matplotlib code that plots the C-alpha trace (Angstrom):
import matplotlib.pyplot as plt

x = [28.4, 31.2, 28.3, 24.8, 22.8, 22.4, 18.8, 19.5, 22.3, 19.8, 17.4, 19.5, 21.5, 20.0, 19.0, 15.2, 14.8, 11.7, 9.1, 9.9, 9.1, 7.5, 6.8, 7.5, 7.0, 6.3, 5.0, 8.5, 9.7, 7.1, 7.1, 5.2, 2.2, 2.2, 4.0, 6.8, 5.9, 2.1, -0.6, -0.6, -2.4, -5.6, -5.6, -9.3, -8.8, -8.6, -4.9, -6.3, -7.4, -4.3, -2.5, 0.8, 0.4, 3.3, 1.9, 0.7, 2.2, 2.7, 6.4, 8.9, 7.8, 4.9, 1.9, -0.8, -4.6, -7.3, -10.1, -13.5, -16.4, -18.6, -20.6, -18.7, -15.3, -12.4, -9.0, -5.4, -2.9, 0.5, 3.0, 3.0, 4.6, 5.5, 3.2, 2.5, -0.2, -1.2, 0.8, -0.7, 0.3, -0.4, -0.9, 0.3, -0.5, -1.3, -4.4, -6.2, -9.5, -13.0, -14.1, -13.7, -10.8, -10.5, -7.6, -7.6, -5.3, -5.7, -3.3, -4.8, -7.0, -9.8, -12.5, -13.6, -12.1, -8.8, -9.4, -9.6, -12.3, -12.0, -11.5, -14.0, -14.1, -12.0, -14.0, -10.8, -10.8, -8.8, -6.3, -3.3, -3.9, -1.9, -4.2, -3.1, -5.5, -4.4, -5.2, -4.9, -2.9, -4.5, -2.8, 1.1, 1.7, 4.8, 2.2, 0.4, -1.3, -2.4, -5.1, -6.3, -9.8, -11.9, -15.3, -17.5, -14.3, -14.9, -13.1, -10.9, -8.3, -10.7, -8.5, -4.7, -2.3, 1.1, 3.8, 2.4, 4.1, 3.5, 5.1, 4.8, 2.7, -0.1, 1.4, 4.3, 7.2, 10.3, 13.9, 16.1, 19.5, 22.3, 22.5, 25.4, 23.7, 21.1, 23.9, 26.8, 26.0, 27.9, 25.3, 26.8, 23.7, 23.9, 20.5, 20.4, 20.4, 17.1, 15.6, 11.8, 12.1, 10.9, 13.4, 14.1, 17.1, 18.6, 21.4, 22.4, 20.8, 23.4, 21.8, 18.0, 16.4, 12.5, 11.2, 13.7, 16.9, 20.1, 21.2, 24.5, 26.1, 30.0, 31.9, 33.2, 31.8, 28.5, 27.0, 24.7, 21.4, 18.8, 14.9, 12.4, 9.9, 7.3, 6.1, 9.0, 11.6, 14.7, 17.3, 21.0, 22.5, 19.6, 19.7, 16.6, 15.1, 12.6, 11.0, 10.7, 10.9, 13.8, 13.4, 15.7, 14.8, 16.4, 19.3, 19.9, 19.2, 16.7, 14.1, 10.4, 7.0, 8.2, 5.6, 7.4, 9.8, 11.4, 13.7, 16.1, 18.2, 19.5, 22.8, 24.9, 28.0, 27.9, 31.0, 32.5, 34.6, 37.6, 37.8, 39.3, 37.0, 37.6, 36.4, 33.3, 31.8, 31.9, 28.4, 30.6, 30.2, 26.3, 24.1, 27.0, 28.5, 32.2, 34.6, 37.2, 40.0, 42.6, 40.2, 40.5, 37.7, 37.5, 33.9, 32.1, 29.7, 26.5, 24.4, 24.7, 24.9, 21.8, 23.4, 26.6, 30.1, 33.1, 36.4, 39.1, 41.7, 43.9, 42.4, 39.1, 36.3, 33.0, 29.6, 28.9, 24.9, 22.8, 20.0, 20.4, 22.6, 23.8, 27.3, 28.6, 32.8, 35.7, 37.7, 40.8, 40.3, 41.1, 38.0, 37.3, 33.7, 31.9, 28.4, 26.3, 26.8, 23.7, 23.0, 20.5, 20.2, 23.1, 25.4, 27.4, 27.5, 28.1, 25.3, 26.7, 24.4, 25.2, 28.1, 30.1, 30.5, 32.5, 35.8, 38.9, 41.6, 45.3, 45.8, 48.7, 47.8, 49.2, 51.2, 50.6, 53.1, 56.0, 59.4, 62.2, 65.6, 68.3, 72.0, 74.6, 73.9, 75.5, 76.7, 80.0, 79.8, 77.6, 73.9, 71.8, 67.7, 65.7, 62.0, 60.2, 56.4, 55.1, 54.7, 57.1, 58.3, 58.1, 60.1, 61.3, 63.4, 65.8, 67.0, 69.7, 69.2, 70.7, 67.7]
y = [-28.4, -31.5, -34.7, -34.5, -36.6, -35.0, -34.5, -32.8, -30.8, -30.0, -28.7, -26.1, -24.5, -21.1, -19.5, -17.4, -14.6, -16.1, -14.9, -11.9, -13.0, -10.5, -13.1, -16.3, -18.0, -21.2, -19.3, -20.8, -17.7, -16.0, -13.3, -13.6, -15.0, -13.8, -14.6, -12.4, -10.6, -10.7, -9.0, -6.2, -2.9, -4.4, -7.4, -7.7, -11.3, -11.0, -11.8, -14.9, -16.2, -16.3, -19.4, -21.1, -25.0, -27.5, -30.2, -31.8, -29.2, -29.3, -27.8, -27.0, -27.1, -24.3, -23.5, -20.9, -21.3, -18.9, -18.6, -17.2, -19.1, -16.2, -15.7, -12.5, -12.4, -11.6, -10.2, -11.6, -9.7, -9.5, -6.6, -3.6, -4.6, -2.6, -3.0, -1.7, -0.5, -2.4, -5.6, -9.0, -10.5, -14.5, -15.7, -19.1, -21.2, -24.7, -24.9, -27.6, -27.6, -26.9, -23.0, -21.2, -19.0, -16.3, -13.9, -9.6, -6.7, -3.5, -1.0, 2.2, 2.7, 5.2, 2.9, 0.4, 2.0, 0.9, -2.9, -5.1, -6.8, -10.4, -13.8, -16.7, -18.5, -21.7, -24.5, -26.4, -30.3, -32.1, -32.6, -30.0, -28.9, -26.2, -23.0, -20.1, -16.8, -13.4, -10.2, -6.9, -4.0, 0.0, 1.8, 2.0, 1.3, 0.8, -0.4, -2.8, -5.3, -9.4, -10.7, -14.1, -13.9, -16.5, -17.3, -20.2, -21.9, -25.3, -26.6, -28.5, -27.1, -24.1, -22.9, -23.8, -22.1, -23.1, -22.1, -18.7, -17.5, -14.1, -13.0, -11.3, -12.6, -14.7, -17.8, -19.7, -19.7, -21.2, -19.7, -22.8, -22.8, -25.2, -26.3, -23.9, -21.1, -21.6, -22.2, -19.6, -17.0, -13.8, -13.2, -13.4, -15.3, -17.9, -17.4, -18.6, -15.7, -17.4, -17.5, -17.6, -18.6, -21.5, -23.2, -25.9, -27.9, -31.4, -33.6, -37.0, -38.4, -39.0, -39.6, -40.1, -39.7, -40.0, -36.8, -36.0, -36.4, -35.1, -34.2, -33.1, -32.2, -32.9, -33.0, -29.1, -26.4, -25.3, -28.3, -30.2, -29.2, -30.9, -31.4, -31.9, -33.9, -36.6, -37.5, -38.8, -41.3, -41.5, -43.9, -43.0, -42.5, -41.5, -38.2, -36.5, -33.0, -30.9, -27.7, -26.3, -23.4, -22.5, -22.0, -21.4, -23.8, -22.4, -21.6, -24.3, -24.1, -26.4, -27.0, -27.6, -27.6, -29.9, -29.7, -31.2, -34.8, -36.5, -39.4, -39.6, -42.3, -44.7, -46.2, -43.0, -42.5, -40.5, -38.3, -37.2, -34.4, -35.0, -32.0, -31.2, -31.3, -27.4, -27.1, -29.4, -26.4, -23.9, -22.7, -23.8, -27.7, -27.6, -29.9, -32.1, -35.5, -35.2, -37.6, -36.5, -38.5, -39.6, -37.6, -38.5, -39.1, -36.2, -36.3, -39.6, -39.2, -40.0, -39.7, -36.8, -35.0, -36.8, -39.3, -37.1, -37.0, -35.2, -35.7, -33.3, -34.1, -31.4, -28.4, -28.2, -30.5, -31.6, -32.8, -36.3, -37.3, -39.8, -38.5, -41.3, -43.8, -44.2, -45.2, -45.4, -44.2, -44.7, -42.0, -41.3, -43.5, -42.2, -42.5, -41.8, -40.5, -40.0, -38.2, -35.4, -32.0, -30.1, -27.2, -27.6, -26.5, -24.1, -26.5, -27.9, -31.5, -34.8, -37.4, -40.6, -42.8, -46.4, -48.7, -48.3, -44.7, -44.9, -46.5, -47.0, -45.1, -46.3, -42.6, -42.0, -38.5, -37.7, -34.3, -32.1, -29.4, -30.8, -30.5, -33.2, -32.5, -35.1, -34.1, -34.4, -37.0, -39.6, -39.7, -41.5, -40.2, -37.9, -37.6, -34.6, -34.9, -31.9, -31.7, -28.6, -27.4, -30.8, -31.8, -31.0, -34.7, -37.1, -40.7, -42.0, -44.7, -44.2, -46.9, -47.7, -49.3, -52.7, -52.6]
z = [9.6, 9.3, 8.6, 7.8, 5.3, 2.1, 2.7, 5.9, 4.4, 1.6, 4.0, 5.7, 2.5, 1.9, 5.3, 5.3, 7.5, 9.6, 11.4, 13.5, 17.3, 19.5, 22.7, 23.3, 26.6, 28.2, 31.7, 33.5, 35.0, 37.9, 40.1, 43.1, 42.2, 38.5, 35.1, 34.2, 30.6, 31.2, 33.2, 31.1, 31.9, 30.3, 32.3, 33.4, 35.3, 38.9, 40.3, 42.3, 38.9, 37.4, 38.8, 38.3, 37.2, 37.8, 36.9, 33.7, 31.9, 28.1, 28.2, 30.7, 34.4, 34.4, 32.7, 33.8, 34.6, 33.7, 35.9, 34.9, 35.4, 33.9, 30.6, 30.4, 28.8, 31.1, 29.8, 30.3, 28.0, 27.6, 28.8, 26.1, 22.7, 19.8, 16.9, 13.7, 11.9, 8.6, 10.1, 11.2, 13.6, 14.8, 18.5, 18.7, 22.0, 23.3, 25.6, 27.4, 30.1, 30.3, 29.1, 25.7, 24.6, 22.1, 21.2, 20.9, 20.3, 22.0, 19.9, 20.9, 17.6, 17.7, 17.3, 19.7, 23.3, 21.3, 20.9, 17.9, 17.2, 19.3, 17.2, 17.8, 20.9, 20.9, 23.1, 24.5, 25.4, 27.9, 25.6, 25.1, 21.4, 19.5, 18.4, 16.0, 15.5, 13.4, 14.6, 12.7, 13.8, 12.5, 14.9, 15.8, 19.5, 21.8, 24.2, 21.8, 24.6, 23.5, 24.9, 25.7, 26.7, 28.4, 29.7, 31.3, 32.7, 34.8, 37.9, 38.1, 35.1, 34.1, 31.0, 30.7, 28.4, 27.7, 25.0, 23.7, 20.9, 19.1, 15.8, 12.9, 9.9, 9.0, 8.2, 10.3, 8.4, 10.0, 10.0, 8.5, 10.6, 11.3, 15.2, 15.3, 14.5, 16.8, 19.9, 19.0, 21.0, 22.4, 25.1, 28.5, 29.9, 27.0, 25.4, 21.5, 19.0, 17.8, 21.2, 20.7, 16.9, 14.8, 13.3, 10.9, 11.6, 11.8, 12.9, 13.9, 17.5, 19.9, 23.1, 23.9, 27.5, 28.4, 27.1, 24.4, 22.7, 21.6, 18.0, 16.6, 13.7, 13.7, 16.8, 16.9, 19.5, 19.2, 17.6, 20.2, 21.1, 23.4, 22.0, 24.1, 22.6, 23.5, 20.4, 18.5, 19.8, 17.2, 18.0, 18.8, 15.0, 13.4, 11.1, 11.3, 11.2, 12.7, 12.8, 16.6, 18.8, 20.3, 23.8, 27.0, 29.9, 32.9, 30.8, 28.8, 25.1, 24.2, 20.9, 21.7, 20.6, 17.3, 14.8, 11.9, 12.1, 9.4, 10.1, 7.1, 8.0, 10.8, 11.8, 11.3, 13.1, 16.0, 16.7, 19.6, 21.0, 23.2, 25.6, 28.8, 32.0, 32.4, 28.9, 29.5, 32.0, 29.0, 26.8, 24.1, 24.6, 25.3, 24.7, 22.9, 23.0, 24.5, 26.3, 29.2, 29.5, 32.5, 35.0, 38.5, 40.8, 43.0, 44.9, 45.0, 47.3, 45.4, 47.8, 49.2, 45.5, 43.9, 42.1, 40.9, 41.2, 40.3, 37.9, 37.1, 34.4, 36.5, 34.2, 36.9, 37.7, 36.1, 37.3, 36.1, 36.6, 36.5, 34.4, 31.7, 33.6, 37.4, 38.3, 41.8, 41.4, 43.4, 45.0, 43.1, 40.5, 37.0, 34.6, 30.8, 30.5, 27.6, 27.8, 26.5, 28.1, 30.3, 32.0, 35.3, 38.6, 37.7, 37.2, 34.1, 33.7, 31.3, 31.1, 30.4, 28.3, 29.2, 30.7, 27.9, 28.3, 31.4, 31.9, 34.1, 32.7, 32.8, 34.3, 31.6, 30.2, 26.7, 26.5, 23.6, 22.5, 24.7, 23.3, 23.6, 22.6, 22.5, 21.4, 20.7, 17.8, 17.3, 20.7, 22.2, 26.0, 27.4, 26.2, 26.8, 27.1, 27.5, 28.0, 27.7, 27.8, 29.5, 33.0, 36.3, 36.3, 33.3, 32.9, 29.9, 28.0, 25.4, 23.4, 20.6, 17.4, 18.9, 21.4]

ax = plt.figure().add_subplot(projection="3d")
ax.plot(x, y, z, "-o")
ax.set_aspect("equal")
plt.show()
C-alpha cells in the first residue's frame, strides 16, 4: 500500500481469517433454464416455476424468480455442500416481490427425514431487501443442501432472489484485506482468492460511473478494483473505506453488496501507472488507473465497434472504450490515453474519464535501456558513436562546448 489515509491504513492492519463461505452467487450463470449451483435433489419446485430474471435485478444481470402460489411450501435447494455437525450456518440473501420465503437445511440427520427445523417465514416487499437466517447442522454430510422455501407467491414478480451467500457462523464477520490481497491471483481464470468473501477494505476513488466507482491503493500492479454500488456516490480523490462481497462479474473482479461505507477524506492525490498497451491487457492492471503514451490509433471504427477504438504503442493493441467518456479518434494519430482498466465481453479495455484523459502525443517515445557510447574523448579528427538496445533507426545531435 503506497498511499492511504491514516484511518484507512489503521483499518487494514492485521488480517483476520473472516467467515468461511460455502456458496456465493448472484445467479449470473445458467445452464439451460436453471441456475448453476442450485436445483439440488431436495428441490420440489417444478422447473418451470424457476425463472431467470434480467430486469430490475439487485446485482449483476440476473436473479432468480421462484413461483409457488399454493399455501403448502416448495423447496429450492443448493447442490450438495460439505456441512459439519455442530456448526451454525448463515444464509444471507436479497429478496423482493410478493410472497413468503424462509430457509432450511437438509443434512441427513436421523430425525425429520433428514431436514432441519425451518426458520420463520419472511414476507417480502417490492423493494430489494437483505435478509439473513441461521441454521444448525446436526449431522456431518458432503451432500448438505441449503433450502429456500417459498409459499403464497403472487404475479407478476412472485418471489425474486439475488446475491445469496452461505457462510459458517452466526455473525457476519468480514475479512480485512487490502486491494492487492483481493486482486492478486495465480488462478488462470483470474478469479480473486477471496471470491465470495465479505471483506473490509479501502482506497482512493480514481473514477466514477453511474452504478459504481473504482478505488485504488498506490499505482503498482494489483492495486485497483471496481465497486458496484448504487447507494453511495463518492468523488474522484475521496478516500473511502467499505465492507462488501468479492464477486466475479463475467471474470471482472468487483466488490458488491456494500453494507458499510465511510468517506474518510477528500481531495487526495490520484496516482496513475504508466504502462505499455500490451500490459494494459494483463489481469495485473484490472481496475486500475493507467496511462499509455505515444500509442498509435490503429482502428478508429467506433461505429462498428460499439464506440470502441484501438491504440498500439508497438507492444500490442488495447481497446479504448466509451463507458464513461466517448471520443472519436483519427486513424494513425499518436495519443496519450489515461483511464481505468476494465474487462467486459472477453476484452480488456481502458475507460477514459473525460476529455482531459485523451491528448495527441508528440509521437516521440522515450527509450529506456538504450546505451550510447561516444569515443574517443577528447576527439580531434574522427568521433565514433554507438547506440545499442535501442530502435533500429535513431536521429541524434552532438553539440560541443562552444555550442
